[in-house]
Phi, psi and omega in degrees: 000126176260121182207153185298148172306140181095338181250011178295138176288135183232142176282352185266117180260169175296327177296326176296326179295325179296320177290316180291347182280006177299129181248138179256132182234088175087157178206150182215152164266132176193144173052038177078010181225177175251127182245146173204164176247140180217150179279154176236091184303328181289348177244045177060031177079016179306140178261110179259157177253131183246159177219139176226128179254125179060227180257012181286176180288149176287148177231151182277123179266311179261106186261165176300144012269006184289146180215125181273093180214129178259149175244016175301133183061013183072329182270344173068213183108153180061039186278356180205158170205176182219136178283166184301330183273004179092012174283120181273132178239125187210157173264124179280133183296337183278307186256352179063015173274154174275136181234157176241129175244109182287155181304139176061029174236165182242353186249103178296148180250128180290140178251342180232161181278160176297152176125282181289161172259156177224154177193183179057038184296140176216117179261123180215135174051040179074015180235154182238119177248154184202164168267131181242140179228125182238112184254015187285335181217152178270143353287146179300143184241143174228159183196160162268127186229161169249130184253123177295141184273353184272001179085005184292341180266001182295329179242359183225096183301332182291346179284347174280126183270124176274121177276314178204131183216175180159195180265007175274204183235156185219155179198170169056051174289136179211130186274138177294155181304327180273001175075014185259342184224153178235127173265150182200173175239140179219154175210157185288150182298335181268004180237162171259152188297332178280348174276309181199117173219161187228136171271134180234153171242124181251127174283119186289339180276319185255341184081001180293150185239136177238115180283148172258144180292152179141147184256342176214068188286147178220147164046067173291139177223141181279130171270331178201187177297340188234010182217140182242151169244132181207170180246138167204167191249056180300329183261004186096356174231140173291109177239168181272142178223149173240145182197151167283149176307120181086353182267175180284135181280149175240135182291149176239108177050066182296151182207156175273061180199167185256124165257080186156175180185193179292126183274071180277324181237150179280146175100352178295139180230118182263351177206163178221134172269121182276164184299330182269007176096349175290160182235128173257127186226145170274136173235125185248127171219074191087282171261176186258150170230155176251131182235132175258119182258118181284168182296333179274004177094348176290158184215160174211142177278138183264141176273108181227157182280352184250140185210027180211135174056045185279142172226126181271096195284318184197163179219147176215107186063235179263010180260136181228134175267128186229130171254153179161204180207179184204172182287335183232019174222156175284159176303147182187191176237129180237153168251117181260121176266105185291328180286321180273343181070033184236136174251123182250125179287127177263318179215126183068216178067026183282139175296145177255156181286118182296342177291331178262327182230084182288349181101142182290149178253118177292133181223160174224147180232152175283127178235168182294344181247009182123185182298145178245122183268145182202170174233128183257119174254099183283155175303142181209124178201112183292347184254004183210156175206161178264171178297151178304141179075353179287135179258142184279154167290158181224152170246119174272116183265131180245117181290162178276194181122266007281353182277076180203189176199161172264138186263354183084004179291152176291151178214150183302319182294328178292312179296328176304322177277308187296327179290346178259003177095019179246118180283159178229129175244113177270120185255126172261083183293165176306130188114345181286152171279173176093357180228014178099165184295320183299318178294320181295322185277359173303332185273352182302119180073001189236020179295130186096352177245294184296315181298320180291314177305318185288319179290327175295318179296320180294316179296319179295319178297322178297315179293318180297330179281359179073026182260343183220150174288113185297341180270355184226058175244123177254165177233137187225140177186160180236147177063242175298329175294325176295325174302313181293323175305306184291323178295323178290324177292325175298318179297319175074170172093351183234312189262137183266353179194158180228138175243107187251118176254114177039053184273156176282133180237337185224110185294322180294320177295320178297316180299326180284325192256344189287170187272174188301316187303323182252017184304321183246014179302320183293339178303317181278329183278329185231307182154169182271147175264147006271357186303322186261021185302319180295324176296319177302317180293313185294326183279338188290130177302329181298327180298327186244029182301337179292348179271348180281122184228022177235161182297145181226132172254128182240122179243133189214140172273133184292334184255021183290118179265349181272307173238094186297158180305335180304329179293308181295323182291330178294316180287327176302312182295323179293320178292319181297322182296333181258001178074022178283130180303129181202163174220135179239125180236120179254126184255111178298145175078003180255143177256226183271090189111146187259130184240336185277143183302314182299323179291315180302317180294310183297321181294316180296315181294324178295319180294316181294317179298318180297314180296321178299319179292319183287327188251000173077037173232159179256109179297140176266128180303000000 
């Protein structure tokens, strides 16, 4: 069938995206089964906990109205864990208290008092450790704590034991095998963890602290009572190191790739120490690879179907639970048998038809600050084609963060476009993770400059290569990505339309309204206030909204605490004042990112309808 790009008939509907939008948050082995948490878009994004024993059907352990979701640092993570006997421990998304659900019961018991938030739960040796955040009084306080399992702290906040606290940030608590010391990661309130963080060992009897060397430490794990394995980027790449507390670190299988990333959510695991001493590690260089490091230091890369956003959730013998996604599989949870060399999908992880999803192509373009890395998802539909010589419209996708990256994995929203004849280019602009510290630090002090230069260079390179219609290239992004969308539209000359999801528009307003975790993020990205106030004004898209002369779609969550609706409404009003074509959609009950089925459907349909209007094609339902 010959039909214009954008009007190709596709079997993938917006409703399918809501089903495909299920997100998995952690997995564990316990009580003879495999446990995991997954979102339920049809229930307003509720996070339920599931269990599967053997090859039997999965069953729901944490039922409605309960939802395992943490709001620590606003991005949460580590909202649940499970003890060896099958006792579920979780943070309820509504009250942020920790609760205990005993085996074969339906009524959770509260373990903490109302008020503080909890996340990063870790159950070890019959004890429960967590990250605690208390925003009730200034200055806000955070800590690594131990929570009694008997419920004694449910009405007495003082029964929660503080291991280490202050106004900084904390993550990754892990108990030594002999139970006498706790390792953790901490960083100053004025820094981001990828800029400078420290691994510490706390003696639980004396409270003494021993720092571990490293400038951006991640995920300490005990190799023995006296030795730790952790990741830090001494060489400009997050690599593994082993060290005695206070001793000099020794590298473990160094590589020109990252075993680590931006610590946005609690509970992420980039490596696992197996019972026999081998180490399974993620290595990121744009996309992810899995490497098995033997006890003698030799290593081999494993052939697995998943290669993006991997987290090594748990291990039992030679079996490892891994969450993530891939270029030719749907997002999911897998059990990897290292001895048999087989990966078994537990939830999701379905192969996709290569005729519809051929897989992203890694590409690089020359930019003013060096090479710009990206992934190209070309239009693909075995049942349709465009006229000879016709070039497709493209959407240039800008990830959020900005200290994050796109892995090139397939995603439902991408296929929703590519199956209709609209290409997608995911750009990892300077500042992205996954390519080392030097690439990441390109954005230092240059947010709104380097990111914009890079997406413009990538779009121009795509057009110059004859892969996209230069008159029909749109730019799409959320949060920090939305900032780059609007900043690129202000620059003008390349993009014919913009799709902005809860994007930043006014840096001074963001500095006033944003949450603790990112309170000083702008210091490194732009400059410190008040000294850099003029830079804040000059860089903000709102200041130059009069330069935007192409259609803009703005999508915003009404309950967003990271980028409040006031940001989107400011740019909406500025566009309306000048008569620039635009559409503003506010979704009630949504925060920073869309979780509800109705929202996912409405947002996808709005984007396709908007692109059809901007680029002159009729979308086929």
